[in-house]
Backbone as a ProteinNet text record, in pm:
[ID]
protein_1_A
[PRIMARY]
XXXXXXXXXXXXXXXXXXXXXXXXXXXXXXXXXXXXXXXXXXXXXXXXXXXXXXXXXXXXXXXXXXXXXXXXXXXXXXXXXXXXXXXXXXXXXXXXXXXXXXXXXXXXXXXXXXXXXXXXXXXXXXXXXXXXXXXXXXXXXX
[TERTIARY]
85.8	0	90	56.7	135.5	99.9	190.2	165	44.5	25.2	-90.9	-221.2	-223.6	-342.9	-374.3	-272.7	-295.6	-345.1	-287	-329.1	-473.8	-512.2	-649	-749.8	-714.5	-803.9	-817.8	-705.9	-712.2	-793.4	-779.2	-857.3	-1006.2	-1044.4	-1185.7	-1234.7	-1152.4	-1190.7	-1206.8	-1113.4	-1120.7	-1238.4	-1270.5	-1387.5	-1514.5	-1522.2	-1637.5	-1656.8	-1549	-1561.4	-1585.1	-1530.4	-1557.5	-1704.8	-1760.6	-1902.8	-1988.8	-1948.7	-2018.5	-2020.6	-1905.6	-1899.1	-1984	-1987.8	-2067	-2215.3	-2249	-2388	-2449.1	-2374.9	-2413.6	-2461.1	-2591.3	-2645.5	-2620.2	-2623.2	-2594.5	-2452.8	-2357.5	-2218.6	-2201.7	-2275.9	-2267.9	-2314.8	-2423.1	-2473.3	-2369.6	-2297.1	-2196.4	-2076.7	-2050.1	-1935.1	-1959	-2084.3	-2117.2	-2131.4	-2092.9	-2099.8	-2242.5	-2253.7	-2384.5	-2408.9	-2305.3	-2318.8	-2303.5	-2205.6	-2178	-2278.4	-2308.6	-2397.9	-2331.4	-2411.3	-2358.9	-2429	-2359.5	-2413.9	-2350.1	-2411.8	-2362.6	-2410.6	-2324.5	-2364.6	-2321.6	-2418.1	-2393.2	-2385.1	-2314.2	-2303.6	-2441.5	-2463.9	-2588.4	-2704.8	-2684.3	-2789.5	-2776.1	-2884.5	-2873.7	-2810.7	-2761.4	-2704.7	-2808	-2763.8	-2844.8	-2790.3	-2877.3	-2836.5	-2905.6	-2829.5	-2883.9	-2868.4	-2846	-2820.5	-2934.9	-3059.1	-3172	-3175.1	-3159.1	-3163.7	-3045.7	-2927.7	-2808.8	-2823	-2866.9	-2880.7	-2990.5	-3096.6	-3202.4	-3145.1	-3059.8	-3000.1	-2912.4	-2831.4	-2745.1	-2828.1	-2937.1	-3024.7	-3075.9	-3116.8	-3164.8	-3055.2	-2937.6	-2825.2	-2780.8	-2761.6	-2707.7	-2807	-2936.2	-3036.5	-3075.7	-3033.4	-3070	-2993.2	-3063.6	-2995.2	-2894.7	-2910.5	-2817.9	-2714.9	-2696.3	-2597.9	-2459.9	-2386.4	-2260	-2147.2	-2045	-1923.3	-1848.7	-1775.6	-1700	-1559.3	-1463.2	-1324.1	-1269.6	-1159.8	-1098	-947.2	-883.2	-736.9	-689.7	-560.6	-496.9	-547.5	-565.7	-613.6	-506.8	-548.1	-460.5	-526.1	-461	-515.2	-465.9	-557.3	-524.7	-589	-505.7	-557.1	-587.4	-711.9	-749.8	-775.7	-737.9	-752.8	-760.6	-754.2	-765.6	-897.1	-884.7	-1003.7	-1082.2	-1023.6	-1091.7	-995.1	-1041.5	-955.7	-1039.1	-972	-1039.3	-950.7	-1015.6	-946.6	-997.5	-905.1	-936.3	-886.4	-968.1	-933.7	-1007.9	-977.6	-1050.8	-1133.6	-1262	-1353	-1372.8	-1390.3	-1429.1	-1556.8	-1664.9	-1795	-1840.3	-1862.1	-1903.2	-1809.1	-1679.4	-1579.8	-1562.8	-1640.4	-1634	-1559.5	-1452.6	-1379	-1453.1	-1450.1	-1511	-1408.2	-1408.1	-1330.9	-1416.2	-1356.9	-1434.5	-1360.5	-1438.7	-1388	-1469.9	-1400.2	-1463.5	-1408.7	-1497.6	-1458.1	-1490.2	-1391	-1402.2	-1385.5	-1448.6	-1433.8	-1403.1	-1320.6	-1291.8	-1404.4	-1482.3	-1599.6	-1594.2	-1598	-1591.6	-1466.2	-1355.8	-1227.6	-1209.3	-1306.6	-1297.3	-1326.6	-1269.3	-1293.6	-1425.2	-1514.3	-1645.5	-1666.6	-1737.2	-1771.2	-1869.1	-1846.1	-1944	-1986.4	-1908.6	-1946.6	-1879.4	-1955.6	-1903.9	-1956	-1867.8	-1909.4	-1828.4	-1896	-1830.2	-1890.8	-1804.7	-1854.3	-1772.6	-1836	-1766.9	-1647.3	-1546.8	-1431.5	-1462.2	-1407.1	-1424.1	-1353.1	-1408.7	-1342	-1217.5	-1100	-976.7	-965.6	-1033.3	-1030.9	-1107.4	-1197.6	-1278.1	-1227.8	-1123.8	-1072.4	-995.2	-1021.3	-954.5	-804.7	-726.5	-582	-534.3	-439.7	-377.9	-482.1	-484.9	-569.6	-707.5	-734.9	-865.6	-972	-1087.5	-1193.6	-1245.9	-1288.7	-1345	-1481.6	-1514.3	-1648.4	-1751	-1877.8	-1981.9	-1981.8	-2009.6	-2002.2	-2085.1	-2200.2	-2287.1	-2223.1	-2129.2	-2064.9	-1959.3	-1917.8	-1815.4	-1873.6	-2001.8	-2063.5	-2131	-2117.1	-2178.6	-2304.8
-117	0	122.9	216.2	338.6	429.5	520.1	617.5	704	731.9	810.9	736.8	604.8	524.4	525.6	499	495.2	629.7	738.6	871.7	899.4	859.4	882.5	800.2	676.8	589.7	643.4	682.8	741.3	870.5	950.8	1075.2	1044	942.9	904.3	853.7	775.7	723.1	836.7	928.5	1042	1133.8	1146.1	1224.9	1163.9	1030.2	960.8	1001.7	1000	1035.3	1184.4	1268.7	1412.9	1441.9	1374.4	1390.2	1338.5	1227.5	1170.4	1274.1	1335.9	1435.1	1558	1598.5	1716.4	1685	1557	1512	1565.2	1549.2	1602.5	1488.4	1466.1	1353.1	1369.2	1490.1	1510.3	1467.2	1506.7	1467.3	1316.9	1260.4	1115.7	1040.7	1083.9	1019.3	1025.7	1136.4	1153.5	1060.9	1019.5	932.7	787.2	745.9	605.9	583	463.9	426.8	439.3	476	485.6	368.7	314	204.1	67.7	54.5	-73.1	-96.9	-223.1	-251.6	-213.5	-163.5	-121.9	-196.5	-200.1	-262.9	-196.9	-217.9	-156	-237.4	-251.1	-314.4	-222.3	-149.6	-64.2	-153	-109.8	-191.7	-230.7	-360.4	-411.3	-418	-376.3	-376.8	-500.4	-540.5	-645	-583.3	-666	-612.6	-532.6	-420	-336.4	-354.3	-389.3	-419	-322.8	-259.5	-169.1	-23.7	59.4	201.4	270.5	243.3	309.6	277.8	151	111.1	169.2	166.7	220.3	370.9	443.5	588.9	625.6	546.8	570.9	558.3	458.5	440.4	559.2	606.1	721.3	847.1	860.8	975.2	979.1	862.6	855.9	883	827.2	845.8	991.7	1049	1184.2	1291	1263.3	1362.8	1351.5	1245.3	1226.3	1325.5	1401.6	1504.1	1447.2	1321.9	1261.3	1171.6	1190.1	1111.6	1137	1030.4	1048.6	1098.8	1152.1	1193.1	1069.9	1082.2	969.7	1016.5	928.2	952.2	819.8	826.5	702.5	712.5	596.6	591.9	453	439	312	260.3	350.3	311.2	229.1	116	30	10.5	54.7	45.8	-81.8	-150.1	-270.4	-258.3	-260.5	-266.7	-413	-445.3	-587	-624.7	-539.4	-565.2	-433.3	-436.9	-310.5	-240	-119.1	-41.2	-84.3	-169.4	-215.9	-205.8	-149.8	-134.2	-143.6	-173.6	-168	-98.1	-39.4	25.9	-39.1	-93.8	-152.9	-54.5	-26.9	77.6	58.6	145.5	154.5	282.3	268	381.9	401.1	523.4	551.9	633.7	574.2	641.1	654.8	779	808.6	742.2	743.6	687.1	536.8	469	323.5	283.1	201.9	159.3	49.1	59.6	-39.2	-78	-204.3	-246.6	-216.5	-155.6	-117	-151.8	-177.8	-200.7	-116.5	-42.5	34.5	-17.2	-56.1	-109.7	-3.5	22.3	125	64.5	129.9	93.5	221.7	208.6	322.2	331.7	438.9	457.1	598.7	610.2	740.7	817.7	744.7	807	848.2	817.3	853.3	731.3	728.8	619.1	643.3	543.9	552.1	429.8	449.6	339.5	243.1	113.6	11.8	-69.4	-60.9	-133.1	-69	-60.3	-15.4	-112.9	-155	-238.7	-199.5	-186.7	-157.9	-246.4	-298.2	-385.4	-363.6	-382.8	-361.2	-454.1	-404	-485.6	-565.2	-683.4	-764.6	-697	-712.6	-668	-755.2	-693.7	-772.1	-860.7	-827.2	-912.6	-1041.8	-1042.6	-1160.9	-1240.8	-1193.1	-1262.3	-1385.8	-1497.6	-1623.4	-1612.8	-1673.4	-1674.3	-1818.4	-1850.2	-1982.5	-2092.8	-2184.4	-2302.9	-2283.9	-2167.2	-2146.1	-2139	-2201	-2190.7	-2048.1	-2007.8	-1875.4	-1868.9	-1755.9	-1741.7	-1735.4	-1763.3	-1752.4	-1611.7	-1601.6	-1475	-1365.6	-1398.3	-1298.6	-1231	-1297.2	-1236	-1136.2	-1139.2	-1046	-913	-908.5	-786.9	-711.3	-580.9	-498.1	-436.6
0	0	0	-85	-90	27.6	56.2	162.6	127.4	-1.7	-44.7	-18.2	-47.9	-20.6	128.7	209.6	354	405.3	358.5	402.3	361.7	240.7	194.5	273.5	304.6	382.5	524.3	585.6	720	718.9	615.5	606.6	600	522.3	514.5	649.4	717.4	848.9	950.1	949.4	1043	1010.3	882	843.2	901	901.5	959.3	1105.5	1183.4	1324.8	1345.3	1258.7	1268.4	1241.8	1140.8	1108.3	1222.9	1282.6	1398.1	1510.6	1539.1	1647.2	1616.5	1489.7	1450.8	1438.5	1434.2	1418.8	1289.2	1182.5	1052	962.7	956.1	880.2	730.3	678.5	536.7	501.8	584.1	561.9	584.6	679.6	703.3	579.2	519.9	397.6	286.4	277.5	172.6	191.5	315.3	343.5	303.9	297.8	269.2	119.1	75.9	-65.6	-117.5	-241.9	-306.4	-399.8	-459.7	-554.6	-487.7	-401.4	-335.3	-222.6	-192.3	-79.8	52.3	146.4	276.3	389.4	503.6	624.3	745.9	861	984	1103.1	1202.1	1328	1441.3	1493.9	1609.9	1733.5	1838.3	1959.5	2013.8	2026.9	2083	1985	1861.8	1760.7	1672.9	1609.7	1506.7	1382	1290	1166.3	1086.1	1034.2	946.5	805.3	712.2	575.3	480.1	394.6	294.3	334.3	234.4	258.3	331.8	292.8	358.7	507.8	542.5	683.4	761.7	701.3	768	788.6	687.5	699.5	799.7	804.5	903.6	1044.6	1066	1199.2	1236.1	1139.1	1167.8	1190	1117.6	1140.1	1282.5	1334.1	1471.7	1572.9	1549.6	1641.9	1643.4	1526.4	1519	1561.2	1551.1	1590.9	1737.5	1804.4	1945.3	2031.8	2116.5	2197.1	2296.4	2334.1	2430.1	2362.8	2232.5	2160.1	2221.7	2256.6	2329.1	2239.9	2304	2234	2187.7	2077.9	2022.9	1987.6	2008.8	1969.8	1917.6	1846.9	1799.9	1811.9	1825.5	1828.7	1789.2	1775.1	1736.9	1602.5	1505.9	1373.6	1300.6	1247.8	1169	1032.9	926.6	791.2	725.2	657.7	581.3	443.9	339.9	204.3	176.7	141.1	126.6	-18.8	-107.6	-249.7	-321.7	-454.3	-527.7	-494	-440.4	-410.8	-288.9	-203.1	-82.2	35.8	144.9	262.6	389.3	497.9	627.2	726.5	825.3	935	1063.1	1139.3	1269.2	1373.8	1474.2	1569.9	1701	1792.5	1918.9	1914.2	1936.6	1953.1	2102.1	2141.8	2279.7	2271.6	2321.7	2321.5	2465.7	2506.9	2644.5	2745.1	2713.9	2804.7	2797.4	2712.8	2701.6	2574.5	2588.3	2469.4	2394.5	2262.3	2174.1	2068	2029.6	1913.4	1791.5	1689.9	1572.1	1444.1	1341.6	1207	1110.5	1026.2	920	787.9	698.6	568.5	463	377	274.4	136	38.2	-101.8	-178.3	-280.4	-366.3	-469.2	-457.3	-543	-599.1	-730.6	-797.2	-754.5	-734	-701.7	-557.3	-470.3	-328.3	-242.5	-123.1	-29.5	43.4	37.5	102	190.5	299.9	390	324.6	347.8	309.5	432.1	540.6	661.9	782.6	889.9	1020.8	1124.4	1211.9	1324.4	1445.7	1558.9	1685.6	1792	1878.8	1985.3	2111.6	2226.5	2353.5	2368.2	2435.3	2468.8	2595.2	2602.9	2723.3	2839.3	2957	3078.5	3093.1	3093.2	3094	3217.5	3324	3443.3	3419.6	3319	3291.5	3171.8	3105.1	2987.6	3031	2963.1	2995.9	2969.2	3055.7	3042	3040.9	2951.7	2939.7	2930.5	3030.4	3022.7	3083.6	3139.2	3200	3090.8	3113.2	3012	3005.9	2887.8	2870.5	2937.2	3000.3	3058.1	2947	2977.6	2875.5	2816.1	2686.2	2615.7	2682.3	2730.9	2793	2912.5	2979.8	3095.6	3053.8	2926	2879.8	2835.7	2808.7	2758.7	2871.4	2865.5	2971.3	2921.6
[MASK]
++++++++++++++++++++++++++++++++++++++++++++++++++++++++++++++++++++++++++++++++++++++++++++++++++++++++++++++++++++++++++++++++++++++++++++++

């Protein structure tokens, strides 16, 4: 991956979080692919499939007066094929860290989101170590 590709993908990813912080649904719609199929899994939500359903969810989130603040860090860019990339990172929403993946596609010469997923991180005190069996999944989620 060239430095230009990585910079463009990171810029698209950072634009997503800037738009999230500004609560700008018009800009959010512009960030998502128009031609490619899109999907989204918000923390605790079932999968949302299709642009209309995904945009409806963002409209509700961004217009809610108690929508929490969001930040991101530890972004890792992976080019997964010509015109396809993902960014794996840590999101922090209302002080809670989430593992997140944003998948981008090069569409009309610009990087656009095709998938976003964020999920809570396990409490490290409850994570199985060495030979100990893992606790049931439900105990890892808050």
